[in-house]
C-alpha positions in Angstrom: -6.6 2.4 11.3 -8.0 2.5 7.7 -6.2 2.9 4.3 -8.1 4.7 1.6 -7.0 4.3 -2.2 -7.3 6.7 -4.9 -6.4 6.4 -8.6 -3.6 8.8 -9.5 -4.0 10.8 -12.7 -1.1 12.7 -14.1 1.4 13.2 -17.2 3.8 10.6 -18.5 6.7 12.6 -16.8 5.1 12.5 -13.6 4.7 8.8 -13.7 8.4 8.4 -14.8 9.2 10.5 -11.6 7.1 8.2 -9.4 9.1 5.3 -10.9 12.4 7.0 -10.0 11.1 7.5 -6.4 10.4 4.0 -6.2 13.6 2.8 -7.5 15.4 5.2 -5.0 13.6 3.6 -2.2 14.5 0.5 -3.4 18.1 1.3 -3.5 18.0 2.7 0.1 16.4 -0.8 1.3 18.9 -2.9 -0.7 21.9 -0.8 0.7 20.7 -1.3 4.3 20.2 -5.1 3.8 24.0 -5.1 2.4 25.0 -3.1 5.3 23.5 -5.4 7.6 25.1 -8.5 5.8 28.6 -6.9 6.1 28.0 -6.0 9.8 26.1 -8.6 11.7 24.3 -7.4 14.8 23.7 -3.9 13.7 20.3 -2.3 14.7 17.8 -0.1 13.5 19.7 3.2 14.6 22.7 2.0 12.8 20.6 1.5 9.7 19.3 5.2 10.1 22.8 6.5 10.3 23.7 4.4 7.2 20.8 6.1 5.4 22.2 9.4 6.3 25.5 8.4 4.8 23.7 7.4 1.7 22.1 10.8 1.3 25.4 12.6 1.7 27.2 10.3 -0.7 24.3 9.8 -3.5 22.6 13.1 -4.9 19.5 11.0 -6.1 19.0 9.7 -2.7 19.1 13.1 -1.3 16.4 14.3 -3.7 14.0 11.9 -2.3 12.0 13.0 0.9 14.1 12.2 4.2 11.0 10.4 5.7 10.5 8.4 2.5 14.0 7.2 3.0 13.3 6.4 6.5 10.2 4.4 5.4 12.6 2.3 3.2 15.0 1.7 6.1 12.1 0.6 8.2 11.2 -1.8 5.4 14.7 -3.4 5.5 14.7 -3.8 9.2 11.3 -5.3 9.2 12.7 -8.2 7.0 15.6 -8.4 9.2 13.6 -8.6 12.5 11.3 -11.2 10.9 14.4 -13.4 10.1 15.5 -13.4 13.7 12.3 -13.9 15.1 11.7 -16.9 12.9 15.0 -18.1 14.0 14.3 -17.8 17.7 10.9 -19.6 17.1 12.9 -22.3 15.3 10.0 -22.6 12.6 10.6 -25.5 10.3 12.1 -24.9 6.8 13.4 -21.6 5.4 13.6 -18.9 8.0 13.1 -16.0 5.4 16.7 -14.6 5.2 16.5 -11.0 3.9 17.0 -10.8 0.2 17.4 -7.9 -2.1 14.4 -6.5 -3.9 14.6 -6.3 -7.7 11.1 -4.9 -8.7 9.7 -2.8 -5.8 6.2 -1.3 -6.5 5.7 1.3 -4.1 7.2 4.3 -2.1 6.0 5.4 1.3 6.0 9.0 2.7 5.3 9.9 6.3 3.7 13.2 7.3 6.0 15.4 5.1 7.1 15.5 1.5 3.4 16.0 0.3 0.4 18.3 0.7 -3.2 18.3 -0.1 -5.2 20.9 -2.0 -8.0 22.7 -0.3 -10.4 20.6 -1.9 -8.4 17.3 -1.0 -8.9 16.2 -4.7 -5.4 16.8 -5.5 -2.0 15.9 -3.9 1.3 17.6 -4.4 4.6 15.9 -3.8 7.2 18.6 -2.5 10.5 16.7 -2.8 13.0 17.1 -5.5 12.0 14.0 -7.4 9.8 16.2 -9.6 6.3 14.2 -9.1 4.4 17.4 -8.5 0.6 17.5 -8.4 -1.4 14.5 -9.0 -5.3 14.2 -9.3 -7.0 11.8 -7.1 -9.8 9.8 -8.5 -12.1 7.8 -6.2 -15.5 7.9 -4.4 -14.1 8.7 -1.0 -13.9 12.0 0.7 -10.9 13.0 2.7 -12.5 16.1 4.1 -14.0 13.8 6.6 -10.6 13.4 8.3 -8.2 15.8 9.8 -4.7 16.3 8.2 -3.1 15.1 11.6 -5.0 11.8 11.2 -3.1 10.9 8.0 0.0 9.0 9.2 1.4 7.8 5.9 1.0 8.3 2.0 1.9 5.5 -0.3 2.6 5.5 -4.0 1.8 2.2 -5.7 2.5 1.2 -9.1 0.1 -1.6 -10.3 -0.5 -3.2 -13.7 -3.4 -0.8 -14.5 -2.0 2.6 -13.4 -0.7 4.4 -10.3 -2.5 4.6 -6.9 -2.1 7.0 -4.0 -3.0 5.1 -0.5 -3.6 7.2 2.7 -3.2 5.4 6.1 -5.6 7.2 8.3 -5.8 6.9 12.2 -9.4 6.4 13.2 -11.8 4.1 14.9 -13.1 1.3 12.5 -15.5 -0.6 14.8 -19.4 -1.0 14.4 -21.9 -1.6 17.1 -24.2 -4.4 16.0 -27.1 -6.3 17.6 -26.5 -9.9 18.6 -28.3 -12.5 16.3 -28.4 -15.4 18.5 -27.0 -17.5 15.8 -23.8 -19.6 15.5 -22.3 -21.3 12.6 -19.3 -23.8 11.3 -17.7 -23.5 8.3 -16.0 -26.4 6.2 -14.1 -25.1 3.2 -13.5 -27.3 0.2 -12.6 -27.6 -3.4 -15.9 -28.9 -4.8 -17.7 -26.1 -2.8 -16.2 -23.1 -1.4 -17.7 -23.8 1.9 -20.5 -25.8 3.4 -22.0 -24.4 6.7 -23.6 -26.4 9.7 -26.8 -25.3 8.3 -26.4 -27.3 5.2 -26.1 -24.3 2.9 -23.3 -24.6 0.2 -21.5 -21.7 -1.6 -20.0 -22.7 -5.0 -16.6 -22.3 -5.9 -16.2 -19.8 -8.7 -12.8 -20.8 -9.4 -11.4 -17.7 -11.0 -8.0 -18.9 -12.0 -9.2 -22.0 -13.7 -11.9 -19.7 -15.6 -9.2 -17.1 -16.7 -6.4 -19.8 -17.3 -7.1 -19.9 -21.0 -6.5 -16.1 -21.3 -3.5 -16.4 -19.1 -1.9 -18.9 -21.4 -2.6 -16.6 -24.5 -0.8 -13.5 -22.8 2.2 -15.7 -21.6 2.8 -17.1 -24.9 2.8 -13.5 -26.2 5.3 -12.5 -23.6 7.7 -15.6 -24.5 7.5 -14.8 -28.2 9.0 -11.2 -27.6 12.8 -10.3 -27.6 14.0 -9.8 -23.8 14.4 -6.0 -23.2 12.2 -4.8 -25.9 9.3 -2.5 -25.6 6.9 -4.9 -27.1 7.9 -7.3 -24.4 7.2 -4.9 -21.6 3.7 -4.2 -23.0 3.1 -7.9 -23.3 4.3 -8.4 -19.6 1.8 -5.3 -18.6 -0.9 -7.1 -20.5 -0.2 -10.4 -18.5 0.0 -8.5 -15.3 -3.5 -7.0 -15.9 -5.0 -10.3 -16.2 -3.5 -11.5 -13.1 -4.5 -8.4 -11.3 -8.1 -8.9 -12.4 -8.2 -12.6 -11.0 -6.6 -11.5 -7.9 -9.3 -8.8 -7.3 -12.2 -11.2 -8.3 -10.8 -13.8 -5.7 -10.5 -10.9 -2.9 -13.9 -9.5 -3.5 -15.5 -12.9 -3.5 -13.8 -13.8 -0.1 -14.6 -10.4 1.3 -18.4 -10.6 0.5 -18.9 -14.0 1.8 -17.0 -13.1 5.0 -18.9 -10.1 5.6 -22.2 -11.8 5.0 -21.2 -14.6 7.4 -20.1 -12.4 10.2 -23.0 -10.0 10.1 -25.3 -13.0 10.3 -24.0 -15.0 13.2 -22.6 -14.2 16.6 -19.9 -17.0 16.6 -18.3 -18.2 13.4 -16.1 -21.4 13.6 -13.7 -22.6 10.9 -10.6 -25.0 10.6 -7.1 -23.7 11.6 -5.8 -24.9 8.4 -2.1 -24.3 7.4 -2.3 -23.5 3.6 1.6 -23.6 3.2 1.5 -27.2 4.3 -1.6 -28.1 2.1 -0.2 -26.9 -1.2 2.9 -29.2 -0.9 0.4 -31.7 -2.4 1.2 -31.0 -6.2 -2.0 -32.7 -7.3 -4.2 -30.2 -5.5 -1.9 -27.0 -5.1 -3.3 -25.1 -8.0 -6.9 -25.8 -6.8 -6.2 -24.9 -3.1 -4.5 -21.6 -4.2 -7.3 -20.7 -6.5 -9.8 -21.3 -3.8 -8.2 -18.6 -1.7 -9.0 -20.1 1.7 -6.3 -17.8 3.3 -8.2 -14.6 2.4 -11.4 -15.9 3.4 -10.1 -16.5 6.8 -8.3 -13.2 7.0 -11.7 -11.4 6.1 -13.4 -13.6 8.7 -11.1 -12.4 11.3 -11.1 -8.8 10.3 -14.9 -8.4 10.0 -15.2 -10.5 13.3 -13.1 -7.6 15.2 -15.0 -4.8 13.3 -18.5 -6.2 14.1 -17.6 -7.5 17.5 -18.4 -11.0 16.7 -16.5 -14.2 17.9 -14.3 -16.2 15.4 -12.9 -19.3 16.6 -10.3 -21.7 14.6 -10.4 -25.2 15.6 -8.1 -28.1 15.2 -8.6 -29.4 11.7 -7.6 -33.1 12.7 -10.3 -35.6 11.7 -13.0 -32.9 11.1 -14.0 -35.0 7.9 -13.8 -38.3 9.6 -15.7 -37.8 13.0 -19.1 -38.3 13.3 -21.1 -35.1 14.4 -23.6 -37.3 16.3 -21.6 -40.0 18.2 -18.1 -39.0 17.6 -16.9 -42.1 16.2 -14.1 -42.0 13.6 -15.1 -43.1 10.3 -12.2 -43.4 7.7 -13.1 -42.0 4.3 -11.3 -41.4 1.0 -11.6 -38.0 -1.0 -13.9 -39.7 -3.3 -16.5 -40.7 -0.5 -18.7 -37.8 -0.3 -21.4 -39.2 2.1 -20.8 -39.9 5.7 -22.5 -43.3 7.0 -21.8 -44.0 10.5 -22.5 -47.1 12.4 -25.0 -45.4 14.8 -27.3 -44.9 11.8 -26.3 -41.2 11.0 -26.1 -40.6 7.4 -25.3 -36.9 6.0 -23.4 -35.3 3.6 -19.6 -35.4 4.0 -18.9 -31.6 4.3 -22.1 -30.8 6.3 -21.0 -33.4 8.9 -17.6 -31.8 8.9 -19.2 -28.1 9.4 -21.2 -29.7 12.3 -18.1 -31.0 13.9 -16.2 -27.9 13.5 -19.2 -26.0 15.3 -19.3 -28.5 18.0 -15.6 -28.3 18.8 -15.9 -24.5 18.8 -18.8 -24.6 21.3 -16.9 -26.9 23.5 -13.9 -25.1 23.9 -12.5 -21.5 23.5 -10.5 -22.7 20.7 -8.0 -20.4 18.9 -9.5 -17.1 18.4 -8.3 -15.6 15.1 -5.0 -13.9 15.5 -3.5 -13.7 11.9 -4.2 -10.0 11.4 -2.0 -8.2 14.1 -3.5 -4.8 12.9 -6.9 -5.7 11.6 -7.8 -2.1 10.5 -4.6 -1.6 8.3 -4.3 -4.8 6.4 -4.8 -3.4 2.8 -6.4 -0.7 0.6 -9.5 0.7 2.3 -12.7 2.7 1.7 -15.6 4.0 3.6 -18.8 2.5 3.7 -21.2 4.9 5.1 -21.5 8.8 4.3 -22.5 11.2 6.9 -22.5 14.7 7.6 -19.8 14.9 10.2 -16.6 13.0 11.0 -17.7 11.5 14.1 -20.5 9.5 12.2 -18.3 8.1 9.6 -17.5 4.4 9.4 -14.1 3.5 7.8 -13.5 0.2 6.5 -10.8 -1.3 4.2 -10.9 -0.6 0.5 -10.9 -4.3 0.1 -14.5 -4.3 1.1 -15.6 -2.5 -2.0 -15.0 -3.1 -5.8 -11.6 -1.5 -6.9 -11.6 1.3 -9.5 
């Protein structure tokens, strides 16, 4: 599946109606969570019945499309099922107990409650929330897809406006020729990554670069009175800065991952647990700013899309082990050169990348499994334009710059 995203253009009253639909979906989800808390052991069918009772009791819930209410119930049950699953797996720490949502930003429709215009440039929401017809602004053409391929439509409220996302069922794989190359990647803070060929990619540090502007907007928010219109405007300005940094980091990770996957048949990287790494408060900000998780996610996504092998190896002692003889040489973070007793001298990160590649080639390792549904992990776009649908190549909107 792919997700195509368009900017929604409408009137102020329509935006207010979208916000009301989002709040209603949030209300249904929270009510289902409360029903589960009061009646432990209830299943998804019981939540659906509770949703039916809510529609009969509250007129504003009935005004929202029934499938949109069902999608809100599914969101509630998803959090409940994830909590039970974490308990069964006995994962350490918090298990993700379902909580009430305060600021939801999206509402999801299924196959009813909306209709596309003949030109596929406008979408009309037909429930009683009063959203009406919205113009779709974007570079994608929905005419390449049949209406029955559109499985869900999502309205999303972001800091820079409202968006409409279409979840489309289609094949998203591309046949590529083998390159005969393999590569190992060692991610870091000084350099974004160093590969087994000795090439380094600089770390852009988007958050550090925009931190001064973030602090300026955060001070403006703190000086405004709570609940005032000026405070809401200041919060929106702060959200736009955060959104820009997030998009910059995502586009950077996506661009690099696509280039690496297309240039190599096998890509090896460390099976890092970022959640554990950020417990180090001295490095937490820099680790989050680097965006290693997103980079790995896109490596695995493009690996499936282009039929490449991605292998996540055990990260233990990759920076200490000698890539030539296998001897463990203890190093502190300040030691940037690997010097082994066998006479092998190399840059620390380059040596680690070689160790990562050797481990991947010596075993099948852990092939990337973070993306359970790699074709529907985010907002998508099409990368090729052809004459007929069967010749189209769909890909995530995150592969191209946002609007």
